[in-house]
N, C-alpha and C positions, 0 to 999 in steps of 0.2 A: 021661863021657859027660853029667855036669852040667855040667864046664864045656863044653860045646859048647852045652849048650840056654840055659846062663847068656850067652854070648858071643852067639847070636842073637837072643836077646831086647832086648840092649844094643844092636844094631843097629838094627834095628827099630825102637828108642825112638830113637836117633838120627835113623835115615829118616823114622818119623813127626813130630818137633821140626821140622828142617829144614823139611818139606812146609808145616808150620803157620805157621811163620816170612814164607816166602815168600808164603804166603797170603795174612796178614797185612799186608806191605807192599803185596803187589798192589791192597787192597782202599784203602788211605789212601791213594792215589794217585791225582787226577783223568783218565778216560779219556782227555783230551785229551793231558793228561801223557803216561801211560804208553804213547800211539803215535808220540811223539818219538821221531826219531833219539838217539842217544849222542853224536854230533858237536855240538858246542856251534856256537849260532847266531851270526852276526854282530853286536852291537850296534849295534841302531840307535836314533838321538838325535831325537825329536821335540820340535820350538818350538812351545809353546803359551803365547799372552800368560794372565798372571794376570788373573782379572774381580777382583780384587780391591783389586791395588799400583795405588799410583797412578804417573803418570808419573815418569820417572827425572829428574832433576834436568836433565840433558844434553839431555834431550829423545825420544830413546831408549827405546823398549820393554822394558819388563823380560819374559824369557823362563825358563821352569823347564824343565830338561831330566829327562827320566825314563829311567833304567835298568833293563831288565828283568832279574831274577835266573835264575841260571842253570840248567840241566836237572837235576833230580832223577837222584839213580842208581839203579838197581833191585835194586844187588847189597843183602843183610840187613844189611849196617853202615849206619849212619845217615850221609848226607855231608853235611860243612859248608854253614853257608848263607853265602852270597857277603855279605859288609856294604854298604849300601847306600850309596850316593855320595851326598852331604850337598849339600842345596839350597842356593845362596847366599840369603842372607835380603834381601829388598828394601827399598831404602833409601826411607824415608818423605819427600816431599816437605811441609817445613815452611812454611805459608803464613802471610806474615806478617798480624796482627791490625790492623783500619784503627781508629787513632786518630780520633775525633770530637770538635769540641768544645761539641758539642750535649747536653743531659744527660738518659740516656734516660727515655721517657715514664714517669712518676710517680713521678718522683724529684727534688726540691729542686735548682736550680742553687744554684753555689758563692754566687752574690749574692742567695739568697732569706733572708726575715725566717725569724731561729729561733724555734723552735716557742715559744710562749709568752711571744715579746714582746710588748710593747703600745706600737703604731702611734701617734703622739702625732694629735690626733682637726686634721682640716686646717680651717685660719681659712678663713669666710668670705669671701668675695671683696668681695660687697655694690657695692650700685649708688646714684647718686645720681637722683633724680627729684622733681624742683620741676612743683609745681603749684600752679594760679592760679585765685582766685574774684573775682569783682567784684560788688557790688551799689551802688544812690544808692536817698537816702534824703531824699525832698524835707522841705524846713523849712516846719512851719507857717507861714504868712501873710505867706512871703515867697515869690518866684520861684528861690531855692537850692536845691543839694542836697549833703548830704555823701554823698562818694565814698570809698566802702571795699573797698582792691585788698589780698587776705589772701596770702599766698605762706608753703605750706609745702613741708617736703623729706619726701617720703614714700617715701623710699629706705631701704636699708640701711644706706648709709655717707654720709659728708659732702659736701655740693658745696662746690667748690672756691671759695675768694676769686675776686670780681669777675661775680656775678649781676650783670645789668641788667634793672630793672623798668621798662618803657615805656610811660606811657598819654597819649598826644596827647592836646591839648584839640581838639575839629573848633570848625567855624564858627559862630558864635552862643552859643560857652560861654565862659566865661572864668574861671580860677582865681582863687580868693579869698583863700588863706590857705596857706602852707607847709604842707606833706608831713610829718605825725604819724607817728610809726614808736611801736608797740605790739609788743613781743616775747617769747615764751618760749622757753626748752630750749633758749638761748645766744646771742650779742651777734653780728648781723651787721653794726654798722656803719656801717650804710647813710650814703651822702652824697647830699644830691637838690639837683638841678637845674632848679626848676619840678617837670617832673611825670614826669621821668627820675631813679631812683634806684640808685644802684650800692653792691652790699655790700662792702664793705673788709674781712670774714674769712668765712672758712668757715662754711656751716649744716649742722650736723649731722643723725643719724636724730631725725624728734619736732619741728627746731624747726619755729616758726611766727607769723609776725609780721602783723600789719593795718598796712597805709600809708593815712591819711585826709587828705582835703583837702576844703575846700570848694567850690562853685564856682555862678557865674549864669548862669541861661539868657536868652537874648533872647528877643524874642516871633515866634511862628511859625517855634518849632527843631524840626525834625525829623530826625533822622539816627540811626547807629550809631556808637557807641563803644567801640573796642576795646583791652584790655590785655592785655601780653605779654610775659614774663619767661624770657630767654635765661642760660643760663652751659655752659660746654665740661664734658663727661661726661655731660650729661642721657642718660639711660637711656631716656626717656617724654618727647618731646615732642608729644603728641597734647593732653596738659593745660594746654599753656603760654600757651593763648589764652583769653582769655571778654571777649563781646561784651554790651553793654547796649545797649535804645533809648532816645533820648533825645525827648522832646518839652516845649512850655513849660508850665509846671502853671498854675493859674488865681492870680490875685495874693492871692486868701484861702482857699486849699484847706479843704477839711472835712479833721481830723486824721484820718490813718490810723495801724493798731497799725503798730509798727516791725517790717521785712522783714528785717533784719539779721543775719545769720547770727552765733551765740557762735564765738569764737575759743577752740579748746581747748589747752590745753597736753599735751604726754604724754610723760614722762620715765623713764625704770631706771634702777636702782642696784645692782650686785650687791657688797656690802661685806664682807670677808674677815675671819672673830674668829679665834677660837683651832685650833691645831690639831688634826688628828684622833690617838688613841692608837693603831693598829693601821695602818691605811693611811696613806701620805704625803697629806697633802692639809691641806683647811681645814674648819671650820664658815664656812657661812657666811648672809648677809642678803639676800633678795630683794626691791627694793621698787617698785613702778611707781605711777605717780602721774599721774591727770588732771584737770586742773585746768580752770575757764572761767576767761578774763583779757577776758571783754565782747566789746565796751562795755556799759554796763548799760542793759539791756529786750533785750540780744538774746534772738532766741528759736533754739530746735534743730532744726534738719529731722529729727529722727530721734526716736523715742519712747524709745529706750533704747541704751547702747554696750555692747560686749562686746569684752574683752580678753583674748587670747590667746594664750601662749608654751609654746613647744615645747624644752626644755633639749635642748641638745648632750650629748655621750657624755662621759663625765666628771661629769655634775652630775646630784644626785638633789635632789627632795624629799624633806624630813622627815617632814610633815606637813601638814595642810588649811592652803590660801593663808586672809588675814584682812582683811577690806575697816573699815574705820572709817564705810564708811556702812551701816546696816543695810536698806537697800534693796538692798545689793548681795548676791548669791548666787553662790558658787563650788564647782566641779567639779574636781577632780583627780586625777591618778594621777602615780604617782612621776618620772615623766617629761613632766608637760605640766599645764597649769592653763587654767583658762578659766572667768573674771567678766563677769557682765552685768550691769547698774542704769542708773537714769537718770543723764542729764546733772547734775553738780554746779550748783546755784545760782551767780550771779555772783560773783567772786571766789574762791569756795571750792572744794575738791579733794577728790579721793575718795583713800584712799593702800592700797592690796592689797602686803599684804607676807606672804613665805615662809621657814621657814628651809629650807637645802639642806645639802648637804656639795659638795665640791671637790676630788677630789682632782689630783696633781699635773699629769698629763699634761694635763690642762684649764685650768689656772691662765691661759693666756694664749687662750682662746677665747673668740670672740665672741658675744654671745647676743642676740638680740632679740624683742620682745613686737610686737604686730600690735593696734591702735585699730580696728574694725568698728561700721558702716560708714563710717566717714570715709577708711578705705585708710593710716591712719599707722604706723610703727614706728618704735620706740623700743630703740635697742641700748645693750648693755653688756659691758665685759672685768669681771672680778673684780678688787677695787680693794681698797688695805688703807683707804681715806679713808672 
């Protein structure tokens, strides 16, 4: 009896266990799959373009083949899962990188100056500018006049040899003496024939010369007399002609004060001294000279003169400039100086002097000072003389 009961219990437990396993399998399988037929469905291949794959090198589109898995079995035993077909990996197209000879924005070109390199200062091109002035002075007690023609180079570069000064004598006027030349700031080597003179040498910046002769006027002479200077490479021809009016003076005129303007010499020198201890370069002395060369009894057209000098890159003042005339006053900064004072007396000069440093890069740089209101320039390059 006990054996029968045990057998019945074991059968009941076996049936209950089988029923539980079948129910669990049924719940894990999706309804759509459970209703499918156990008969295998033929495989359908779908060709879809890959959204992320680039075109193949041959120009054909790349497709992915999808293969569905088999239908799961309803049996309690776990059915093996079919291995998915391995999809081919599309080959990405290598796009060649273009080469450009233009450097990218923000990057220096191969020929750009390396950082920290010192660029030598550009030398001034300079220009030639001859200016002309002319005055007549009646000689007391006579009908003679003294003709003074002033030639100046107000530019920043030398005027070439061959400058020609022409002062044609008008009707009713006769030349009485040969032309006398008084010059400062250079040697023009003037050669005169009558009242036409030619410079055999170049005329440097700051050069000035008085060409003087006497002439006699006939009675009842009234005319205009013009002088002209010409030279190649003159940057400003507007100041190359000067005219004066002529009229016969009285035989015994009343003496009048002279109206001849003073001829001013303007020169500049930069003299190198000992070498600097740290930076490659030299100590140097700057000298600017303003000289009154006459003629005696001349008068100045201006109450004072102003000398200005802007130093180029590589030159620096080491202290205030000094004038050997106490009437002159100077202002300065490391790269500029400006001095003002009255015109020196006849045959006298005023010299402005300052100490400065000249680095190696400025060894051949030209530097020009200006004399106002005359408008003259005096230029210099550092030298050892």
